[in-house]
N, C-alpha and C positions, 0 to 999 in steps of 0.2 A: 476488591482490592487485589492487586497482583503482587504475589510474594517474591517473585524472582524475575529479573528482566527478560530471560529467555522464554517466559510464559506469555509475554505481551503478544507475540504473533498468534498464538493459539486463542487468546482472549479476543483478539481482533476478529479472527475468523469466526469464532463462536457468536460474537455480537452481530457480525455480518449475516450469518445464517439465521439468527433469530430476528433479523431486521430491527434490532434494538439499537437505534442510533444514539440514544442517550448513553448506553453502556459503552458503545464504540468511542464516543467523544470523551467519556470519563477516563479512558485509557491515556488521555493527554492532559498535560497541565493546562491551566486556564489560558495562558498566553502562548500556547504551542503554535508551531508552524507546521503546515502540511502541504507538500507539493505533490500534485497528482501526475499521471503519466504524460499529460500534454503541457505541463508547466503551470497549471492554475495553482495559485499560492493562497492558501487560507491562513489567516493570521491569529486565530484564536479558537477556543473550544466551540463557541457558538457557531462560528462560520463552518467549522469542520462538521458539526452536527447537522446544520442546515444542508450542506452540500451532499452529505451521505444520505440524508432523508430523501432529497430529490432523486438521487441515483437509485436508491434501494426501493423506491416506490414507482420507478419508471423503467428504464432500460436494464437495471440490475435486479428487478423484482423477482425473477425466477432463477437467479444465478446461484451457483455453488462455488464456494471458496474453500480450497483445501491447502493446508500447510504442508510443505515439503521440508527440505533441509533448513535447519536453524543454526546460526553460528553466533556465539556470544563473545564479545571482547570487553572485558572489564577495563575501565579507565581510572579506576580507584575504587574505594569501598562503596561509593554512592553514585557512580556514573558508569554508564555502559553504552556500547553500540551493539545492536542486534540486527543481523541480516536474516531475512527469511525468504526462501523461494516458495512461491505459491502458484496454484493452478486455478484459474477462473473459467468456469463453464456456464453456459446458459444465458449469457448476455443477449439482449435483444438488439438486432440491427435496426436501423431507421425504418426499414420496411416492415418490421414486426417479426421477421424470421429469426431463428436462433443463430447467432453468430458462432464462429468456431472458437475453440478453447484458446485462452491466452495464458502465457506463463509470465509471471511478474516477480520482481524482487522488491520487497519492502524493506527499507532501512529505518530503524528506530534509534534515535539518540535518547537515552533514558536517564532519569535521575530518581534517586530514592528520597522520598519526602514523607510528610505526615499521612498521605493517602496511599503509601506503598510505592511501588515502582510505577512511573508514568513516563510517557514519551514527551520530550521537550520539542522534538522535531521528527517528522516522518517524511520519507521520500519514496514515492511509488514509481518504479521503472519497468516498462515492458521489456521482456527478454525477446530479442529477435534472432532466432537461430541462423547461423551462417553469416552474420553481419558483425562488423566491428565498429561501425559508425553509421551516421546518416549523412546524405548529401541533399542539399536544398536545390531543387530544380523548380524555379518559379515559386509557387505556393505549396509545393509538394515535397515532403521528405521521403527520400528513397533509401532503404537500407543498402549498405555497400560494404564490400569486403575487399580490402587492398592487398591482402596477403598473396604472395606468389605461390601458386599451387603446383609449380613444376618440380 
């Protein structure tokens, strides 16, 4: 049970590191929504657990997830939004080599219920340094920065 909403990112990372997908999924309410970095949308705790089991036993099996800055915004006494910057290292590339580190932003919409604080919705976003949006060129997304540097 999570006693404070700002503890959810730390509990998420701890479950990730333990490869405990049941504990990771239990951070979410039964009908939670989870959107990953490429827009795959899981609609309930079971789907969230299955997806993370797949990732944590394959391409994320040796990964390390570290929590950075966490920001809490209370929306009332029993609802909150928590943003957490995280660093992911050790992901396996398709050829089996170790991929470079990724920096991500996890956003949790949280509610206080009988099981303590749990996520109602989670959004995972890759942080792309030096970019402010992406441009679609054919089937490829290319990070782009439109800001004038002069």
